[in-house]
C-alpha positions in Angstrom: 26.2 -19.3 -5.5 24.4 -16.7 -3.5 25.4 -13.1 -4.3 24.0 -11.1 -1.4 23.6 -13.6 1.5 27.2 -13.0 2.5 26.5 -9.4 3.3 24.1 -10.3 6.0 25.8 -10.5 9.4 25.9 -13.9 11.0 23.6 -12.9 13.9 20.9 -11.7 11.5 21.3 -14.8 9.3 20.5 -16.9 12.4 17.5 -14.7 13.2 16.1 -15.1 9.7 16.4 -18.9 10.0 14.8 -18.9 13.5 12.2 -16.4 12.2 13.0 -13.8 14.8 12.9 -10.8 12.4 10.4 -8.0 12.5 10.3 -6.2 9.2 9.5 -2.4 9.1 8.9 -0.9 5.7 9.3 2.8 4.9 8.5 5.2 2.1 11.7 4.5 0.1 10.5 0.9 -0.6 7.7 2.3 -2.7 10.3 3.4 -5.2 10.2 -0.2 -6.3 6.6 0.1 -7.5 5.6 0.0 -11.1 4.3 3.3 -12.6 3.2 4.4 -16.1 6.0 5.9 -18.3 6.9 9.4 -17.2 5.9 9.1 -13.6 8.3 8.7 -10.7 7.6 7.8 -7.0 8.9 10.3 -4.5 10.7 9.2 -1.3 9.7 10.8 2.0 11.8 13.9 1.6 11.0 14.4 -2.0 7.3 14.2 -1.1 7.8 16.9 1.6 9.6 19.2 -0.9 6.8 18.8 -3.4 4.2 19.8 -0.8 6.4 22.8 0.2 6.6 23.9 -3.4 2.8 23.8 -3.7 2.8 26.5 -1.0 5.3 28.5 -2.9 8.0 27.9 -0.3 11.6 27.4 -1.3 12.8 26.8 2.3 12.4 23.2 3.6 13.0 21.7 7.0 11.5 18.3 6.8 8.4 16.5 5.4 6.3 16.6 8.5 6.8 20.3 8.9 5.8 20.8 5.3 2.6 18.7 5.7 1.8 20.6 9.0 2.2 24.0 7.3 0.1 22.9 4.3 -2.8 21.7 6.5 -2.6 24.9 8.6 -2.8 27.1 5.5 -5.2 25.0 3.4 -7.1 22.1 5.0 -6.6 18.5 5.9 -8.7 17.3 3.1 -6.7 19.3 0.6 -3.5 18.0 2.1 -4.7 14.4 1.7 -5.8 15.0 -1.8 -2.4 16.4 -2.7 -0.6 13.4 -1.1 -2.8 11.0 -3.0 -1.9 12.7 -6.3 1.8 13.0 -5.6 2.0 9.3 -4.5 0.1 8.3 -7.7 -2.2 6.1 -5.6 -4.6 5.5 -8.5 -1.8 4.5 -11.0 0.8 2.7 -8.9 1.2 -1.1 -8.8 3.5 -3.3 -6.6 6.8 -4.3 -8.4 8.7 -7.5 -8.4 10.7 -6.4 -5.2 7.4 -6.0 -3.3 6.3 -9.5 -4.3 9.7 -11.0 -3.4 9.5 -9.3 0.0 6.0 -10.6 0.6 6.9 -14.1 -0.4 9.7 -13.9 2.2 7.6 -12.5 5.1 4.1 -14.0 4.4 2.6 -15.6 7.4 4.4 -13.2 9.8 3.8 -9.7 11.0 4.9 -6.9 8.7 5.1 -3.3 10.0 5.0 -0.2 7.8 4.7 3.6 8.1 3.5 3.8 4.4 0.1 5.2 3.5 -0.2 3.3 0.2 -1.7 -0.1 -0.5 1.3 -1.7 -2.3 2.1 -4.3 0.4 -1.4 -5.6 0.7 -1.8 -5.6 -3.1 1.4 -7.6 -3.5 0.3 -10.1 -0.8 -3.0 -10.4 -2.6 -1.4 -10.9 -6.0 0.8 -13.7 -4.5 -2.3 -15.3 -3.0 -1.5 -14.8 0.6 -4.3 -13.9 3.1 -3.6 -10.6 4.9 -5.2 -8.9 7.9 -4.6 -5.2 8.1 -4.2 -3.7 11.6 -4.4 0.1 12.0 -6.3 0.5 15.3 -6.5 -1.0 18.7 -9.8 -2.8 18.1 -8.1 -5.0 15.5 -5.3 -6.2 17.7 -7.4 -8.9 19.5 -8.6 -10.7 16.4 -7.3 -14.2 15.9 -5.2 -13.9 12.8 -3.1 -17.1 12.9 -3.9 -17.9 9.3 -3.1 -14.4 7.9 -0.1 -12.2 7.3 -0.6 -9.4 9.7 0.1 -6.0 8.1 0.4 -3.3 10.9 0.0 0.2 9.4 1.5 2.4 12.1 0.6 5.6 10.3 -2.7 4.4 8.8 -3.5 4.7 5.2 -5.8 6.5 2.7 -8.8 4.3 3.4 -9.2 5.6 6.9 -8.3 9.3 7.0 -8.9 9.7 10.7 -6.0 7.2 11.4 -3.5 8.9 9.1 -0.4 10.2 10.8 1.0 13.1 8.7 1.3 16.2 10.8 3.2 17.1 14.0 -0.1 16.8 15.9 -0.8 13.4 14.5 2.7 12.2 15.6 2.2 13.6 19.1 -1.2 11.8 19.4 0.4 8.5 18.2 3.3 8.6 20.5 1.1 9.7 23.4 -0.5 6.3 23.0 2.8 4.8 24.2 1.6 5.7 27.7 -1.4 3.4 27.2 -0.8 -0.3 27.9 -2.9 -1.5 25.0 -2.2 0.3 21.7 -0.9 -0.4 18.2 2.4 1.4 18.9 3.0 -0.5 22.1 2.2 -3.8 20.4 4.9 -2.9 17.8 7.4 -2.0 20.5 6.8 -5.4 22.2 7.6 -7.1 18.9 10.7 -5.0 18.3 11.9 -6.0 21.8 11.5 -9.7 21.2 12.8 -9.7 17.6 15.5 -8.1 15.5 14.2 -5.0 13.6 14.8 -5.2 9.9 14.4 -1.8 8.1 13.6 -1.5 4.4 13.1 1.8 2.6 14.4 4.1 5.3 17.0 6.8 5.5 18.2 8.6 8.6 17.6 11.9 6.7 13.9 11.2 7.3 12.2 13.0 10.2 9.9 10.1 10.2 12.4 7.4 11.1 14.4 9.6 13.5 11.3 10.4 15.4 10.3 6.8 15.5 13.6 5.7 16.8 13.7 8.4 19.4 10.3 7.3 20.8 11.1 3.6 20.4 14.2 4.0 22.5 12.2 5.8 25.2 9.6 3.0 25.1 12.2 0.3 25.4 13.8 1.9 28.5 16.8 -0.3 29.4 16.2 -2.6 26.4 18.3 -1.9 23.3 16.8 -2.2 19.8 18.7 -4.7 17.7 18.2 -3.2 14.2 19.5 -3.6 10.7 18.7 -1.6 7.6 19.3 -2.7 4.0 20.5 -0.2 1.5 22.3 -0.2 -1.9 25.6 1.6 -2.4 25.3 3.7 0.8 27.9 6.5 1.4 30.0 7.0 4.4 27.8 9.8 5.7 24.7 7.6 5.5 26.6 4.8 7.3 27.6 7.1 10.2 24.1 8.4 10.7 22.8 4.8 11.1 25.7 3.9 13.4 24.9 6.9 15.6 21.5 5.3 16.3 23.0 1.9 16.7 21.5 0.6 13.5 23.7 -1.8 11.6 23.8 -1.2 7.9 23.6 -4.0 5.3 25.2 -2.2 2.4 24.6 -4.2 -0.8 26.9 -3.5 -3.8 25.6 -2.2 -7.1 24.1 0.9 -8.7 21.3 2.7 -7.0 19.5 2.8 -10.3 19.3 -1.0 -10.0 17.8 -0.8 -6.5 14.5 -2.7 -7.3 16.3 -5.6 -9.0 19.0 -5.9 -6.3 16.4 -6.0 -3.5 14.3 -8.6 -5.4 17.4 -10.8 -5.7 18.3 -10.1 -2.1 14.9 -11.2 -0.8 14.8 -14.2 -3.0 18.2 -15.4 -1.8 17.0 -15.2 1.8 14.0 -17.3 0.8 16.3 -19.8 -0.9 18.4 -20.0 2.3 15.4 -20.6 4.5 14.3 -23.4 2.2 17.7 -25.0 2.4 17.6 -24.8 6.2 14.2 -26.5 6.3 12.2 -23.4 7.2 8.9 -23.0 5.3 10.0 -21.0 2.2 8.1 -18.1 0.8 9.8 -18.7 -2.5 7.3 -19.0 -5.4 7.6 -18.9 -9.2 5.1 -16.9 -11.3 3.8 -20.3 -12.5 3.1 -21.3 -8.8 1.3 -18.0 -8.2 -1.3 -18.9 -10.9 -1.9 -22.2 -9.0 -2.2 -20.6 -5.6 -5.5 -21.1 -3.8 -7.5 -17.9 -3.4 -6.5 -15.8 -0.4 -8.3 -13.0 1.4 -7.8 -9.5 2.5 -9.3 -8.8 5.9 -9.7 -5.1 7.0 -11.8 -3.7 9.7 -14.2 -6.6 9.6 -14.6 -6.5 5.8 -13.5 -9.6 3.9 -12.5 -9.3 0.3 -12.0 -12.5 -1.7 -8.8 -12.7 -3.7 -9.4 -13.9 -7.3 -6.5 -14.9 -9.6 -6.3 -12.0 -12.1 -5.4 -14.0 -15.2 -8.2 -16.5 -14.7 -10.8 -13.9 -13.9 -10.0 -11.6 -16.9 -10.6 -14.6 -19.1 -14.0 -15.2 -17.7 -14.9 -11.5 -17.7 -14.0 -11.2 -21.3 -16.4 -14.1 -22.0 -19.2 -12.2 -20.1 -18.6 -8.9 -21.8 -17.8 -10.0 -25.3 -20.6 -8.9 -27.7 -23.0 -11.7 -28.7 -25.5 -12.0 -31.5 -29.2 -11.4 -31.0 -29.0 -9.8 -27.6 -29.7 -6.2 -26.5 -27.3 -3.7 -25.1 -25.7 -4.4 -21.7 -23.6 -2.1 -19.6 -21.3 -3.1 -16.7 -18.0 -2.3 -14.9 -15.4 -4.4 -13.3 -13.9 -3.4 -9.9 -10.2 -3.9 -10.4 -9.3 -4.8 -6.8 -11.8 -7.6 -6.4 -12.4 -8.4 -10.1 -16.2 -8.1 -9.3 -18.5 -7.7 -12.3 -21.2 -5.1 -11.7 -24.2 -5.2 -14.1 -25.9 -1.8 -14.7 -29.6 -2.8 -14.9 -31.3 0.6 -14.8 -31.0 3.9 -16.6 -29.8 5.8 -13.6 -27.3 3.8 -11.6 -25.8 5.3 -8.4 -22.5 4.2 -6.9 -21.3 5.1 -3.4 -20.8 4.0 0.2 -24.5 4.4 1.3 -26.6 1.2 1.6 -29.3 2.8 -0.7 -27.0 3.0 -3.6 -27.5 0.7 -6.6 -23.9 -0.5 -6.0 -22.5 -0.1 -2.5 -18.7 0.1 -2.1 -18.1 -1.1 1.5 -15.1 -0.6 3.8 -13.6 2.4 1.9 -13.8 5.7 3.7 -12.6 7.6 0.7 -15.8 6.8 -1.1 -18.7 9.3 -0.5 -22.2 8.2 0.4 -23.6 8.9 -3.0 -20.4 9.2 -5.0 -21.2 9.0 -8.7 -24.0 8.4 -11.2 -23.8 6.4 -14.4 -26.7 7.0 -16.8 -27.3 4.7 -19.7 -29.5 4.6 -22.8 -30.2 1.0 -23.8 -31.5 2.0 -27.2 -28.7 4.3 -28.4 -26.0 2.4 -26.5 -24.8 5.7 -24.9 -23.5 5.9 -21.3 -22.4 8.9 -19.2 -20.8 9.3 -15.8 -21.3 12.2 -13.4 -19.6 13.0 -10.1 -22.2 13.7 -7.3 -20.1 16.3 -5.5 -18.0 13.6 -3.8 -15.2 14.5 -1.4 -12.4 12.5 -3.2 -13.6 12.9 -6.8 -14.7 10.6 -9.6 -12.0 9.9 -12.2 -12.1 9.2 -15.9 -8.8 8.3 -17.6 -6.9 9.3 -14.3 -8.4 12.8 -14.3 -11.1 14.1 -12.0 -14.3 14.9 -13.9 -16.0 18.3 -13.5 -19.1 17.6 -15.6 -20.9 14.7 -17.2 -18.6 12.6 -19.4 -19.5 10.1 -22.0 -18.2 6.6 -21.4 -16.8 4.3 -24.1 -16.2 0.6 -23.9 -13.0 -0.2 -22.0 -12.9 3.3 -20.2 -11.0 3.3 -17.0 -12.8 5.1 -14.2 -12.3 5.4 -10.4 -14.5 6.3 -7.5 -11.9 7.9 -5.2 -9.2 5.1 -5.2 -11.7 2.4 -6.2 -10.6 1.7 -9.8 -12.9 0.1 -12.3 -13.2 -0.7 -16.1 -16.4 0.2 -17.9 -17.8 -2.2 -20.6 -20.5 -2.0 -23.2 -21.7 -5.2 -25.0 -24.5 -6.2 -27.3 -25.6 -5.5 -30.8 
């Protein structure tokens, strides 16, 4: 017997079955992510308050105002650096609720205002090809075989597209006057389908601003929207109702939010399967058997490789063997690519002349870091080459040359890797 399907209004049930739902994911959904012990993921307002506190301000209006003030008093690069740290971009992983959500909506178009990479990573881990849209030039690409992930506010890989300050919001909504833009493409979808909100609160300046502008863009057309929450109070209900958003209020404790959402999405998948709709439901065993998928972003194709199978082969490659000299390498976590360090001074960066070029990631500097190795003494060191977004060792930015040990976790901006030494 289904526990949560009954809480979905009949009209929305029919829209799910007919696949007339446009999902829109907000910052609150990132609270379902997996983090190391002792870390917590802030929601939109908590993030804004953290930024305000970094300026020594106790007064707080909303997150966007706090971001705008911080950029005005510091700089945009320092604001982005702070957001990356507070959102734990280098440590966070998609949780089970993310994967259940992606199984439900794979093969469709997913909209999000989040800056992080959790949705694309969840799709990748489940083996679903994904095409990321964050600019007008990507809208015309034929993506029939992909899940389209529309990042309305950009993400940390393309800082020029990031929407964080009041000026950024103004520029984005001004594009509503243009016939061909990402925001107008979203409005067209919201007009044709039922909008399904996940991870939003009407306390957020972000969603209030979005709805105000969406209503202007739709003119005489009314948005049919639902938002799923757990154990919402009367005040929260009334705020959604004021904006004509119907609330799906699931029973349970807010502390169980990730587990409840996972079960909720899985029940919808089960119902679609029972109604003959192609189901996104998949067991962990099925995931291992899934054919490799792809991530397509701004013309850059990244092959998806099953993690468990790849780790096994990489361990074979990096395990010390008899009668061989020293070898040094690192594994890019996102793509599981094995990079062999074949010279004493090995430069990593975005520039073509680097010994290893990281493509399609604007957070990585031209010449980002240097790894120096001594094949005789089996010593290796890493040095940051004055990069914009830092080189990390054990999740901390390095300020000087650091010795690397076998198994050390490093990162070039947000490009994580694991360093290996093998041989005699």
